[in-house]
C-alpha positions as CSV (number, residue, x, y, z in Angstrom):
1,X,114.3,115.3,89.1
2,X,114.9,111.6,89.4
3,X,118.4,110.1,89.3
4,X,119.3,106.4,88.8
5,X,120.9,104.7,91.8
6,X,124.6,103.9,91.5
7,X,126.0,104.1,95.0
8,X,128.7,101.7,96.2
9,X,126.7,101.2,99.4
10,X,123.7,99.0,98.4
11,X,121.2,97.2,100.7
12,X,123.0,93.9,100.5
13,X,126.3,95.6,101.5
14,X,125.2,97.4,104.6
15,X,126.7,96.3,107.9
16,X,123.4,94.7,108.9
17,X,120.1,93.9,107.2
18,X,116.5,94.2,108.3
19,X,113.0,93.3,106.9
20,X,111.0,96.1,108.5
21,X,111.4,99.8,109.4
22,X,111.5,99.0,113.1
23,X,114.1,96.3,112.7
24,X,116.1,98.5,110.4
25,X,116.2,101.2,112.9
26,X,117.2,98.8,115.7
27,X,120.0,97.6,113.4
28,X,121.1,101.1,112.5
29,X,121.5,102.3,116.0
30,X,124.0,99.5,116.6
31,X,125.9,100.6,113.5
32,X,125.7,104.3,114.4
33,X,127.0,103.6,117.9
34,X,130.1,102.2,116.3
35,X,130.5,105.1,113.9
36,X,129.9,108.1,116.2
37,X,126.7,107.6,118.1
38,X,128.0,105.6,121.0
39,X,128.3,106.7,124.6
40,X,131.6,105.2,125.5
41,X,134.0,107.6,127.0
42,X,137.7,107.9,126.9
43,X,140.1,109.4,129.3
44,X,143.1,111.5,128.3
45,X,146.5,110.0,128.0
46,X,149.9,111.5,128.7
47,X,150.6,114.4,126.3
48,X,147.0,114.5,125.1
49,X,145.0,117.8,125.2
50,X,142.7,118.0,128.2
51,X,139.0,117.3,127.5
52,X,136.9,120.4,127.1
53,X,134.4,121.5,129.8
54,X,131.1,119.6,129.8
55,X,130.3,115.9,129.5
56,X,133.2,113.6,129.2
57,X,134.1,113.1,125.5
58,X,133.1,109.9,123.9
59,X,135.5,107.7,122.1
60,X,134.1,108.9,118.8
61,X,134.5,112.6,119.8
62,X,138.1,111.8,120.6
63,X,138.5,110.4,117.1
64,X,137.0,113.5,115.6
65,X,139.3,115.6,117.8
66,X,142.3,113.7,116.4
67,X,141.0,114.5,112.9
68,X,141.0,118.3,113.7
69,X,137.4,118.9,114.9
70,X,137.0,121.3,117.8
71,X,134.5,120.7,120.6
72,X,132.2,123.3,122.0
73,X,129.8,122.9,124.9
74,X,126.9,125.4,125.1
75,X,124.6,125.8,128.1
76,X,121.1,126.2,126.8
77,X,117.8,125.8,128.6
78,X,119.4,124.0,131.5
79,X,121.1,121.4,129.2
80,X,124.7,121.1,128.1
81,X,124.7,120.9,124.3
82,X,127.5,119.7,122.1
83,X,128.9,121.0,118.8
84,X,131.9,119.8,116.8
85,X,133.2,122.3,114.2
86,X,136.0,122.6,111.8
87,X,137.3,125.4,109.5
88,X,138.3,124.7,105.9
89,X,142.0,124.1,105.3
90,X,142.8,127.7,104.4
91,X,140.7,129.0,107.4
92,X,139.0,131.5,105.2
93,X,135.3,130.4,105.1
94,X,135.1,131.2,101.4
95,X,131.7,129.5,101.1
96,X,130.3,130.4,104.5
97,X,129.2,127.8,107.0
98,X,127.0,124.7,107.1
99,X,125.2,123.4,110.2
100,X,124.5,119.7,110.1
101,X,122.0,117.7,112.2
102,X,122.3,114.0,112.5
103,X,119.6,111.3,112.3
104,X,117.6,110.0,115.2
105,X,119.5,107.6,117.5
106,X,122.8,108.9,116.1
107,X,125.3,111.6,117.1
108,X,127.0,114.6,115.7
109,X,130.1,112.4,115.4
110,X,128.4,110.4,112.6
111,X,129.6,113.2,110.3
112,X,133.3,113.2,111.4
113,X,134.2,109.6,112.0
114,X,133.1,106.4,110.2
115,X,133.9,103.1,111.9
116,X,131.3,101.3,109.8
117,X,130.5,101.6,106.0
118,X,126.9,102.8,106.6
119,X,127.9,106.3,107.6
120,X,131.0,106.7,105.4
121,X,128.9,108.9,102.9
122,X,128.2,111.4,105.8
123,X,131.9,111.7,106.6
124,X,132.7,112.1,102.9
125,X,130.1,114.9,102.8
126,X,131.8,117.0,105.5
127,X,135.2,116.3,104.0
128,X,134.0,117.5,100.6
129,X,132.4,120.6,102.2
130,X,135.6,121.5,104.0
131,X,137.7,121.1,100.9
132,X,135.2,123.4,99.0
133,X,135.7,126.2,101.5
134,X,132.7,125.7,103.9
135,X,133.2,125.8,107.7
136,X,131.1,122.9,109.1
137,X,129.3,122.8,112.5
138,X,128.0,119.4,113.7
139,X,125.2,119.7,116.2
140,X,124.2,117.0,118.7
141,X,120.6,116.3,119.7
142,X,119.6,115.7,123.3
143,X,118.0,112.6,124.8
144,X,115.4,114.6,126.7
145,X,112.7,115.0,124.1
146,X,109.2,113.9,125.1
147,X,105.9,113.3,123.3
148,X,102.6,115.1,124.2
149,X,102.0,112.7,127.0
150,X,105.4,113.3,128.6
151,X,107.0,110.0,127.5
152,X,110.7,110.2,126.7
153,X,111.3,109.6,123.0
154,X,115.1,109.0,123.1
155,X,117.9,110.7,121.2
156,X,116.0,112.6,118.6
157,X,115.5,116.2,117.5
158,X,112.7,118.2,119.1
159,X,111.1,119.4,115.9
160,X,107.5,118.4,116.6
161,X,105.2,121.4,117.5
162,X,103.9,120.9,121.1
163,X,102.4,123.0,123.8
164,X,105.7,123.0,125.6
165,X,108.8,124.9,124.2
166,X,111.1,123.1,121.9
167,X,114.4,122.0,123.4
168,X,116.3,122.5,120.2
169,X,115.2,125.9,118.8
170,X,117.1,127.8,121.6
171,X,120.2,125.6,120.9
172,X,120.1,126.4,117.2
173,X,119.4,130.0,118.0
174,X,122.6,130.2,120.1
175,X,124.7,128.4,117.4
176,X,123.5,130.9,114.7
177,X,123.5,134.0,116.9
178,X,126.7,133.5,118.9
179,X,128.8,130.5,118.1
180,X,129.2,130.8,114.4
181,X,129.7,134.6,114.4
182,X,132.3,134.2,117.1
183,X,134.2,131.7,115.1
184,X,134.0,133.4,111.7
185,X,137.4,134.9,110.7
186,X,137.7,138.4,109.4
187,X,136.6,138.4,105.8
188,X,134.8,135.1,106.1
189,X,131.6,134.8,104.1
190,X,128.4,135.5,106.2
191,X,126.2,132.9,104.5
192,X,125.0,130.0,106.7
193,X,123.4,126.9,105.3
194,X,121.6,124.0,107.1
195,X,121.2,120.3,106.3
196,X,120.2,117.3,108.3
197,X,119.3,113.6,107.9
198,X,115.9,112.0,108.9
199,X,115.1,113.4,112.4
200,X,117.7,116.1,111.6
201,X,116.0,116.9,108.4
202,X,112.7,117.5,110.1
203,X,114.6,119.8,112.5
204,X,116.2,121.5,109.5
205,X,112.8,122.5,108.2
206,X,111.7,123.7,111.6
207,X,114.8,125.8,112.0
208,X,114.5,127.3,108.6
209,X,111.0,128.4,109.3
210,X,112.0,130.0,112.6
211,X,115.4,131.4,111.7
212,X,115.0,132.2,108.0
213,X,116.6,135.6,108.5
214,X,119.8,133.9,109.4
215,X,119.8,130.9,107.0
216,X,120.7,131.4,103.4
217,X,119.3,128.0,102.2
218,X,118.6,124.6,103.5
219,X,118.6,121.0,102.3
220,X,116.7,118.3,104.2
221,X,117.8,114.7,103.5
222,X,115.1,112.0,103.9
223,X,112.9,114.4,105.9
224,X,109.3,115.3,106.2
225,X,106.9,117.9,107.7
226,X,107.6,118.9,111.4
227,X,104.2,120.7,111.5
228,X,102.3,117.7,110.2
229,X,103.3,114.7,112.3
230,X,103.2,113.5,116.0
231,X,105.3,111.1,118.0
232,X,103.8,108.4,120.3
233,X,106.8,107.4,122.3
234,X,105.2,104.4,124.1
235,X,108.0,101.8,124.1
236,X,107.4,99.0,121.6
237,X,108.9,95.6,121.1
238,X,111.8,95.9,118.7
239,X,112.5,99.5,119.5
240,X,116.1,100.7,119.4
241,X,117.8,101.2,122.7
242,X,117.7,105.0,122.4
243,X,114.6,105.8,120.2
244,X,111.1,104.8,121.3
245,X,107.7,104.4,119.8
246,X,106.3,105.5,116.4
247,X,105.5,108.7,114.4
248,X,102.2,109.3,112.6
249,X,101.0,111.7,110.0
250,X,98.4,114.1,111.5
251,X,96.0,113.9,108.5
252,X,95.9,110.1,108.0
253,X,96.9,108.8,111.4
254,X,99.2,106.3,109.6
255,X,102.8,105.6,110.6
256,X,105.2,107.5,108.3
257,X,106.8,104.4,106.9
258,X,103.6,103.1,105.3
259,X,103.2,103.6,101.5
260,X,101.1,106.8,101.0
261,X,101.1,107.6,104.7
262,X,101.2,111.3,104.2
263,X,98.9,111.6,101.2
264,X,95.7,113.4,102.1
265,X,93.1,115.5,100.2
266,X,93.4,118.3,102.8
267,X,95.7,119.5,105.5
268,X,93.1,120.3,108.2
269,X,95.4,119.2,111.1
270,X,98.6,121.0,110.0
271,X,99.9,122.9,113.0
272,X,100.6,126.6,112.8
273,X,104.0,127.3,111.2
274,X,106.7,129.4,112.9
275,X,107.7,132.6,111.1
276,X,111.0,134.3,110.8
277,X,111.7,138.0,111.5
278,X,110.7,140.1,108.5
279,X,109.1,137.0,107.0
280,X,112.4,135.7,105.6
281,X,112.0,132.5,103.6
282,X,115.3,130.8,102.5
283,X,115.4,128.6,99.5
284,X,115.4,124.8,99.8
285,X,116.3,121.6,98.0
286,X,115.3,118.1,99.1
287,X,117.4,115.0,98.8
288,X,115.8,111.6,99.1
289,X,115.3,108.2,97.5
290,X,111.9,107.3,96.2
291,X,112.3,103.8,97.6
292,X,112.8,104.9,101.2
293,X,110.8,102.4,103.4
294,X,111.4,104.3,106.7
295,X,110.0,107.7,105.6
296,X,107.6,107.2,102.7
297,X,108.0,109.4,99.7
298,X,104.5,110.9,100.2
299,X,105.9,112.5,103.4
300,X,108.7,114.1,101.5
301,X,106.3,115.4,98.9
302,X,104.0,116.7,101.7
303,X,106.6,119.0,103.2
304,X,107.6,120.3,99.8
305,X,104.0,121.2,99.2
306,X,103.8,123.0,102.5
307,X,107.0,124.9,102.0
308,X,106.1,126.1,98.5
309,X,102.6,127.0,99.5
310,X,104.2,129.4,102.1
311,X,106.5,131.0,99.6
312,X,109.8,129.2,100.2
313,X,111.7,129.1,96.9
314,X,112.4,125.6,95.7
315,X,115.0,124.0,93.6
316,X,113.7,120.7,92.2
317,X,114.3,117.8,94.5
318,X,117.3,115.5,94.0
319,X,115.4,112.2,94.0
320,X,117.1,108.9,93.6
321,X,115.2,106.2,91.7
322,X,115.7,102.7,90.2
323,X,115.5,100.4,93.2
324,X,112.9,98.5,95.1
325,X,111.4,100.0,98.3
326,X,113.9,99.3,101.1
327,X,114.9,100.7,104.5
328,X,118.5,101.1,103.2
329,X,117.4,104.1,101.0
330,X,116.6,106.2,104.0
331,X,120.3,106.9,104.8
332,X,122.6,109.5,103.5
333,X,124.0,108.5,100.0
334,X,127.2,109.6,98.3
335,X,125.1,110.8,95.4
336,X,123.8,113.6,97.5
337,X,127.1,115.2,98.3
338,X,128.1,117.0,95.2
339,X,124.7,118.4,94.2
340,X,123.9,119.4,97.8
341,X,127.1,121.4,98.1
342,X,126.6,122.9,94.6
343,X,123.2,124.1,95.7
344,X,124.6,125.9,98.7
345,X,127.5,127.3,96.7
346,X,125.1,128.8,94.1
347,X,124.2,131.4,96.7
348,X,127.8,132.7,97.0
349,X,128.0,135.8,94.8
């Protein structure tokens, strides 16, 4: 299903412009650092609540705290992992809970504070979710992910299948198995949904395949196949300050930003997929723009093919159309918010 583009945030109105995927990502990390991905810390002032245990809160986390978000620090696999969460206004969790995973180079705070226009749609999404009765849990990636050669990749999700254990699956396991059940109020709906942007969308698919017995449905935004790509995190000229190297499709060997990068007659190099207890397979719906110049549309189509071939129920993708190929169309758009939440709400009986 294709939808014509009408967003108020268009390429010419972004906070910065770029002519290539690499340059766009370098630009974006500067923007995201202002809106929630930065590492600046803020000390408490007189009369202000003490900072939670764990890493010192960033300026953006403090802004989210002032907006009513609560900070949780989980110790998982030797790392301190961060979550910001908020209950709906009536506290009842009438629509269950949504876990959200940010894009590469960003932060969980990108969904609770927007200091620049680029991430305003993400903050509007969580505000709309809360108003609709969903509790929202914002997960933060680590900066310890490495490629197959052991090179650090920066602040991204650890979705790629490697010989070592994933850093993020145990984190998500703890969020789903302990944190959310512990915060759910009496009578709150048990359904849990997952969504994520870009790197967070790849991780959303990986999590849905591993924890399908605990996820009701999932909605990747501008995401591809975590079982069909590989990172090479060799630092390159033009890299962002906190994301390194390139990602390539396993079948074609092409970088995932290239037109047709993930289009192949066979999937001989697809890695073995995780399975959920009992073989559970939650439903999914994709959200993306066909003009995305950072993750080619062929890569979005590839993961849909892989999911449906394995029996995951699909609602037709919400695909934006009507614009030239541009790096701007990789980011979260306001047009996604209402249909994405309606998709999740359709599972509340």
